[in-house]
N, C-alpha and C positions, 0 to 999 in steps of 0.2 A: 504492500500500499503506499502510494507516495506522499511524502511528509507534506501537509499544506503550505503552499511558499510566504514566504515574509515580505511584507510590503518593502522593507531597508533592512539589507545588512551592513554594518558599518565594522572595517576592518581597523582596529587600532582603539584600546581605551585608555588613552593618554587623556588629559583636560579637556579638548575638542571634541574628541570623538564620545566620550560619555556623556559630557552635557548632550550634544546632538543626539544620543541615542535618549535621554532621561527625555528632553522634549518632544521627541518625536513618539515615545511610551505615551509620554503624559498625554499626547492629541490622540491618542486610541488608536495608534498605529502598530501593526506586528514588526517589532524588532529585534535584532540581534545584534550583540558587538560581540567581535573576536579580538582575541588576545594573545599572543604567541607565548608569552610568559604570564606566570602568578601575578596575581595582584596582591601586594606587599601593604601591610597598615602604615599609614604614618605615625612613628614614634617621635612626639616634639622633642628637639633638642635645647639646651639652656642657649647656647648660642645662634640660634636659629637657623633654618635650611639656610646652605649654600646656594641652591637653586633659589633666585625670588623673581617675581614678574611686576611690574607697574601696569596694574589694571586701570583701562580708561573707566568713565562714569557708564559708557553704554556695554561694556562687556559686564562689569559687575552688576548691573540691571539685567542682564541677561543668566546670571548664575541664581541671581535674585530668583529671577522666573520659574527656573528649573529647580531650586530648594537648596543650591550647595552652598550658597553663600553664607545662610544663616547656623548651617552647621559648623563654621570654625571660629575659633577661639578668638575674641573680640581684640582681648590682649595682643593677640601676636598680630594684628590688622596696624597698619602704619599710613596715615592719610597725607596726600602729598601735596602741602599747602602753598608752594611754587616752586618754580625751577630757576637756576641762577647757570647762564653758560658762558663761559671764557673761550676768546679766541687767541691765539698766539700773539697778538704783535696789538695787545688792551683794548680788543672787541668784547664786548659784554651786551648780554640779550637776557632781560629777565622777564619771567611772568609768574604771573599771581602773587603772593606777599613777598617775594622778591625783591618787585618791582615797586615799592611804595616805600617812603622814607620813613625812617625811623626815628625823628628828630624828635626830643624830648617836650611832653606835652602836646603833641599834633597828635588828635582824635583819629582812631584807624578801626573800622569796623573788620569784625573774626573773618579772615579771608575762608574763601568756598575752597573743600578739596578739587585739586584737579586731578585724583585719582588715587589709589592706595596701592602701598607695596605687599605683596602677598607671598606667602610661602609655596611654594610648586606642591612640595608632599603635602599641605595642608590643604588646598585648593581641592587636590585630586582624593584625598579623604572626604572632604567634605562631601563632593560628588559619589561618593562609594557608601556613604553612609545614607543617604536618600536610596542610592539603588536596594541597598540591602532591605529595605523597607517596604518600599513600594514596587520595586522590578527585582526579586531577587536572580530569578533566570536571566538577566537581561546578556549579561557577559559570560562566554563562555571560553575558560581557558583551561590548561594550555592549548592553542589551536592555529593552525597555520594553511593560509590556500593555496594549494598546488597546482591546480588550472581553473579557468574559467570557460565555462563552455555558453555560447547561444542557444536558447531555444525558443520557440513561438510568440510563448507568452512571457518570456523572462531571460533569466540566468540561471545556470547549477555551478554551483561553486563548489568542487571535489577538495576535499579538505585531507590534512594529514590523518588525522586520528578520528573524527567522528565523521557521521553521515553526511553524504553531499547534502546541500541546502537549496532551496530555491529560491529566488526573488526578483523581485520587480526592478529593483535600484540597489548598485551596489555602490558604497561610498569608502573612499581610501582616506585613510587620518592615521597611516602608519607613517610618518616622520618626511623627513626630506628626500629620502633613499629609498621611498617607499616602491616595494618588493610588487606589491598590487599594480600601482600604477605601470609598472615594466610588463606584468601579467597580460594587462589591458593595451599594450601596443604605445601608451603615451610614450613621447620621449621627452626629454626637459636638457636643458642650457644649462650649463653650469659653470660659473665665473669663480676661481678662487684668490679671495682677498691675500696678502702677503702679510696677514693678521692672525693672533690667536685673541681670544679672549680669555683672560684671566676674572674668576670670580672668586672673593673672598670675602668673609664677614671682620669687623674690626669693633672694640671699644674704644669711644673716643673720652675727651676729656670734658665736655659739653654737651650741653642741648645743641641739637643740630637746627630746631627750630621747622620741622618738617620737609625742609628743601632740598630738593634733588640737585646736586650742584655736577658739572661737566664741564671738562677741561678739554680742549685742543692744542694738542702740542707736539710738534716734531712729526707731523702727521701719523700721531696717534690721538684717542679719545679716551680718557680715565672719567670715569663717572663714580660716585660716591651718594648712591640711596639711601634715603634714611630708614630704618627701622627703629622700632617701639624701645625707648629708653635714650641713652647714650650709646646708640649702636647705629652703624653704618655698614652697608654692603658696596665693596668695590667690583667695578665691572670696568675693566681695563683693556683695550683693544688696541695691544701691543703687536708691532712687526716681530715677525716669527722668531729671528735669532735674539730681539732683545723679550722676547717673551720668554724662551729659554733660559737665560740667563737671571731674570726675575725669578723664575720656578724655583733654580738653582741657588738662591741668596737664602738667609736665613730671614726669621720673621723681623728682627730689626733691622735687617739692611733693608728690606721690604718696604717696611715704614717710610725711611730716610728717602728712598727714593719716590714716594707717593711725597712725601712730605715737599720734596724737591718739584714737582710739578706745580702743586699747589699751593704753595706758599706764595708767588707773587700777584695771587690774585688779594693778598689783604692790602697792597698797597695802591689798588688800582682806583678807590676815591672815596670820598666821605661816606657815602651809603653804602658800600661795598661791606656784604656778610659773610666775615671771614669763615671759614668751614673749622669745627672744632679739631683740635691734633689729635692722632691715631695714638692709642695708649697700649693696646694691644691686641693680637692677632688672632680671633678666637677660632677660624677653620681654617684649615692646610688649603690654599690655594689650586684649582684646576684650571687646567686649560684646555680652549676648544677652538677647533678649526673654523675659518669663518667662510663663506660663500654665499655668492648669489645664485639662485635657482629660479629658473622660468621654464614652466609646462609647454608642452606645445597646444594644450587646451585643456581647459580647466571641465569638459565635458566632452562625454561621448554619447551614443545611445546606451540606455541604462547605465549609464555611469559617471561617477561625479568625484574631486577633490576636493577636501577642504585642509585648512591649516598647513603645517608644514609641508605633506606633501602638495601642497597646492602653491606656498612660494617659500623662499627662502632670503631673508634679508638681512643687513648689516645688523646688529643689536644698537647701533649709537642713539636710536630715537625711542627705545625699547618696546615696540608696535608689532612683533613676530607674535606673539600671544592674542593681543588684539584683534589682530588682522583675521585670526584661526577661527575665533569666538565670533565676530563677525560672521565669516563665512557659514559657520553652524547656524549661528541664528538667522541669516538670509535663507538659507537651504529651508531650515525646520519651518520659517512664514509660507515659503514658496508651496511647499509640501501642505501644509496643514490647512492653507486657504485655496486649495486646488479645485475646490468644488464636486461634484459629481461626474462622474465619468472616466477622465482619465486616471491611469494608475500613478505610482511616484515616478516610474521610471519614465514617464511621457517625455519626448522629446523637447516639446514648446517648454515646458516645466525647467527643464535642465537648461534650455538655452535664457529662460527668465532669470534664472539664479547666476550663470554666467555673465550676462550683462549686468546684472547688478554689483558684483563683484570685480568684473577686470578693471574699471577705473580706480578704485579706491585701492587695490593691490597696484595697478601701474605707480599711482602717485607715489606710494611709499615705498615701493623699490628704486622710483626715479631721485626721489627726495633722497634718502639714506646713502645711494652710489652716488649723487651728485656732490653730497657732503664729502664721502670719501674721497672721491676725485681733488675737490676743493683744496681739502687741508692737504692733502697727501702732494701737492705740486708746492714746488718751491721756485718756480718761472718769475722770472724778473718782474717787483712789482706785482705779483699776485698777491702775496700775504697781505701786502699794506690797503690793498683794493677787497679781499675776503673781510678782515677786519673794518674796515670802515662800513661796509653793507650791513655786519652787524648791530653796530653803533648807531645807522639810521635806522634799521627798523626797528630797536630799541627805543627808538621818539616816535615811532608811530602806533599808539595803543590801539587805533581802531584793526590794524593788521594783525598784533597779535593776540587781539580778541577773538579774530577770525580764525586763526591757526590753532587757539588752544578749544573754539569749538569743533573745528575741525577734527581733531584729535580725539575728543571727548563724545562724539556722535559716531564713533567708530569708523569715519570718514563714509560714511552714505549719502 
């Protein structure tokens, strides 16, 4: 006897894939999520998970919609109250709380959070808690797709361990190297950056004010993101040779190297908000290679890409997961509002999803890749021009407000 077909099968039970699966399940669809490895429970660490994300308000709203947001420990969430970006020639760009004067006696309204810093493990665990209550059979692990076959009314998935599954729509949410994308014959273009991202957490000498700080220096990008209490998360996009040297240093030597980059910002003006001094390295730094990835298409008949399987971006803007969650939110909306008639693999629905996501993805990839190229070049006069541009944009409040609104609506 044939098993009744699923409306949607999602491959990849990461944050994006699981959030999409819950949204579709809650909307009444028959959904299965496949994951190649067992799902481990998140055990909070005193020094915070080294894998953290800066989540936009629209991404937070989607997680609230599926129920995963409220399942997290609020004491481990850190609102982003503002941003401060430093160029390599006294350029400066400020958003939110960072752009307001701190003169004594001047009245100032409480700043609105521009986003929230969230631990990756805690976010995934929040979604898993919802799943265990609402849909304990949603995820099938450990499982791997070996082959995909087209049938008249859908797809047949041949699995490594379980019985074959039939579905109207297959969704790849299995990462930037997506095996399912390869199974479906979708090729991708990769562009390797000569950078590694170093991530680690630090205890600081004082409060960070909820500010996310970023420095462009010598073709590299160093960010300090606020964590609860006097803690920050480092994300340093360093040239590979430099990254290797940093990983070989002692914690004290690494902290000195970081202070060497951020120190000059203290002298850049009377309203500069100096970053607190680093006191202790709490997690062993990890290094990740960086690359840009563009697939040839986001959709095929009965097939769609979401999350890192759909795009790879430079982390300097912290928008990779936000793009993925908005992929999931958009696809869920399209499928759950399809009306009577078409099944979830209908080509017109998938094209609607692709049209909605192509521009936001292209804009974010273009922005991050363009900034990488801009600050990686030392051609005559370019450093002065790029820093002059930062200072000009910093004077245009209307433009900064548009940029923040664009980021917080998920670029839709």
